[in-house]
C-alpha positions in Angstrom: 0.1 0.0 0.0 1.3 3.4 -0.9 1.7 6.1 1.8 -0.4 9.1 1.3 2.9 11.0 2.1 4.7 9.4 -0.7 1.6 9.8 -3.1 1.7 13.6 -2.2 5.4 14.0 -3.0 5.1 12.3 -6.5 2.1 14.6 -7.4 3.1 17.9 -5.9 6.7 17.8 -5.4 6.4 18.1 -1.7 5.0 15.8 1.0 4.9 18.8 3.5 1.3 19.8 2.9 0.0 16.1 3.3 1.9 15.3 6.3 0.7 18.6 7.8 -2.9 18.0 6.7 -2.6 14.1 8.1 -1.7 15.6 11.4 -4.6 18.4 11.4 -7.3 15.8 10.5 -6.0 13.3 13.2 -7.1 15.4 15.9 -9.9 17.2 13.7 -11.8 13.9 13.2 -12.0 13.0 16.7 -12.8 16.6 18.0 -15.0 15.5 20.4 -12.2 13.9 22.2 -9.3 16.4 21.4 -11.3 19.7 21.6 -14.5 19.1 23.5 -13.0 17.1 26.3 -10.4 19.4 27.4 -12.8 22.2 27.3 -15.1 20.1 29.6 -12.3 19.4 32.0 -11.4 23.1 32.1 -15.0 23.9 32.8 -15.1 21.5 35.7 -12.0 23.1 37.3 -13.4 26.6 36.6 -16.9 25.9 38.4 -15.2 24.0 41.5 -12.5 26.2 42.4 -14.6 29.6 41.4 -17.2 28.2 43.8 -14.9 27.6 46.5 -12.6 30.5 46.3 -14.2 33.5 44.4 -15.2 35.4 47.3 -12.0 34.5 49.4 -9.1 35.6 46.9 -8.5 38.7 45.0 -5.5 38.7 42.9 -3.5 41.9 41.5 -5.6 44.0 43.9 -8.9 43.9 42.0 -8.9 41.1 39.8 -11.9 38.4 40.6 -10.4 34.9 41.3 -12.8 33.3 38.6 -11.2 35.9 36.0 -7.7 35.2 37.2 -8.2 31.4 36.8 -9.6 31.2 33.2 -6.3 32.2 31.3 -4.3 29.8 33.5 -6.9 27.1 32.7 -6.8 28.0 29.2 -2.9 27.8 28.8 -2.7 24.7 31.0 -5.1 22.8 28.4 -3.4 24.5 25.3 0.0 23.2 26.7 -1.3 19.6 27.4 -3.0 19.2 24.1 0.0 20.8 22.0 2.3 18.2 23.7 -0.1 15.4 23.4 -0.7 16.0 19.4 2.9 15.1 18.0 3.8 12.7 20.9 0.9 10.4 20.4 1.1 10.5 16.6 4.9 9.3 16.7 4.4 6.7 19.4 1.2 5.2 17.5 3.0 5.4 14.1 6.1 3.4 15.7 3.8 0.9 17.4 1.9 0.3 14.2 4.8 0.1 12.3 4.0 2.7 9.6 6.4 5.2 10.8 8.8 4.2 8.0 6.2 5.5 5.4 7.4 9.2 6.7 10.9 8.3 5.7 10.1 7.1 2.2 9.5 10.5 0.6 12.4 12.9 0.6 11.1 15.0 3.4 13.5 17.3 4.9 14.0 17.3 8.8 12.7 20.9 8.6 9.5 19.8 6.9 8.7 17.0 9.2 9.5 19.6 12.1 7.2 22.0 10.8 4.3 19.8 10.0 4.2 18.2 13.5 4.7 21.7 15.3 2.1 23.6 13.4 -0.4 21.1 13.7 0.2 20.9 17.3 -0.2 24.8 17.8 -3.3 24.7 15.9 -4.8 22.3 18.2 -3.6 24.0 21.3 -4.9 27.3 20.1 -8.2 25.8 19.1 -8.7 24.4 22.8 -7.6 27.6 24.2 -10.2 29.6 22.3 -13.0 27.4 23.0 -12.3 27.6 26.6 -12.5 31.1 26.4 -15.7 31.4 24.6 -17.5 29.0 27.2 -15.8 31.0 30.2 -17.6 34.2 28.9 -20.8 32.8 30.2 -19.3 32.9 33.8 -17.3 36.0 33.8 -16.5 38.9 31.3 -12.9 38.5 30.4 -11.8 41.5 28.3 -8.5 41.1 26.2 -6.4 44.2 27.1 -3.4 43.2 25.0 -4.4 40.8 22.3 -1.0 40.6 20.6 0.6 39.5 23.8 -2.1 36.6 24.2 -1.7 35.5 20.6 2.5 35.6 20.9 2.4 33.9 24.2 -0.3 31.3 23.0 1.5 30.5 19.6 5.1 30.3 21.5 3.8 28.5 24.5 2.2 25.8 22.2 5.2 25.5 20.3 7.6 24.8 23.3 5.2 21.9 24.1 4.7 20.8 20.5 8.5 20.6 20.3 8.6 18.8 23.6 6.0 16.4 22.4 8.1 15.7 19.3 11.0 14.9 21.3 9.2 12.6 23.6 7.5 10.6 20.7 10.9 10.3 19.1 12.6 9.1 22.4 9.5 6.8 23.5 9.5 3.4 22.2 6.2 2.4 24.3 3.1 4.3 25.6 4.6 3.7 29.2 7.6 5.7 28.4 5.3 8.6 27.0 3.2 8.6 30.0 6.2 8.7 32.3 7.4 11.9 30.3 4.1 13.4 30.7 3.2 12.3 34.3 6.6 13.2 35.9 7.6 16.2 33.6 5.0 18.0 31.9 2.1 17.7 34.6 4.1 18.7 37.6 5.7 21.7 35.7 2.2 22.9 34.6 0.4 22.5 37.9 3.3 24.2 39.7 3.7 27.3 37.5 0.7 29.3 38.8 -2.3 28.0 37.1 -4.4 28.2 40.2 -2.4 31.0 42.0 -0.2 34.1 42.0 3.6 33.1 42.9 3.6 36.3 44.8 1.2 34.4 47.4 4.1 32.0 47.9 6.8 32.2 50.6 10.2 33.8 49.0 11.9 30.4 48.6 9.0 29.0 46.5 8.7 32.2 44.6 12.4 31.9 43.6 11.8 28.1 42.7 8.8 29.0 40.5 11.0 31.4 38.5 13.3 28.4 37.3 10.1 26.9 35.8 9.7 27.9 32.3 5.7 27.2 32.0 5.6 29.8 34.7 6.5 32.4 32.1 4.1 31.0 29.4 1.2 31.5 32.0 2.2 34.7 33.5 2.9 36.4 30.1 -0.3 35.0 29.0 -2.2 36.5 31.7 -0.9 39.9 30.9 -2.4 40.0 27.5 -5.8 39.7 29.7 -5.4 42.0 32.5 -2.5 44.3 31.6 -0.7 43.4 35.1 1.6 40.0 35.9 4.1 38.8 38.5 7.0 39.5 36.2 7.8 41.9 33.3 6.1 40.5 30.1 9.3 41.2 28.1 11.4 39.0 30.5 8.7 36.2 30.1 8.8 36.7 26.2 12.6 36.3 26.4 12.4 33.1 28.3 9.5 31.6 26.4 11.1 32.5 23.2 14.5 31.2 24.4 13.3 27.9 25.4 11.2 27.6 22.2 14.5 28.2 20.3 16.8 25.7 22.2 14.1 23.0 21.9 13.6 23.5 18.4 17.5 23.2 17.7 17.6 20.1 19.8 14.5 18.5 18.1 15.9 19.3 14.5 19.1 17.8 15.4 17.5 14.6 16.4 15.5 14.4 13.0 18.5 15.1 10.9 20.1 12.4 12.6 17.3 9.9 12.3 17.1 9.2 15.9 15.2 6.3 16.5 13.6 6.7 13.0 15.8 4.1 11.3 15.9 1.7 13.8 
């Protein structure tokens, strides 16, 4: 059976559009699981935490806790889904034995990288946008800096997309991928200020939080909504862009060397 990626290269001269389309359709055809499910999960978090803490906590002086919580839930869901898209795709391809079809057409490592990362960013942004729409039913959430929201949303999803690509290349079975997610992605996400401002922590744990790059994705993202943040948005942008660049170079290096792709 001829691979769709190989057929696309023969007919159009490049397999990149088809690989990208394959990754987009892969999550879109099961959108109830990949889009609706994270929205429902975020909604449950919102209802529970807002009900318990709404009248007890105010952040940044005057921001209601429910409004503060929504950008954090948006970013948490965006990051988790951006990670899941390339990592699950690669591990499924490896287990089913069709990963070799990606190597048959002369796709460059730049094209492979771009297709997987772009599809993951689209999935993450779609999830975040849907959560924002649903949250408007509970609280008005104006966007004071839409460009900041867009930049941090795309770059943050890009970071997790590249991490998902690296995890998918490294993992040989679902257990290894689950360990990567459970012991690295989940703790870094939950301990990054999704449910609280780091200024509410003791000084030692504030310093620890500043070593977590996910903290800067959420803090910069919140700045786009409220115009205030725990650290300078420019500092957050520098950290997020730097992490994305370093991880991208690592992923491109792994792809160019054929790491675990030719074995």
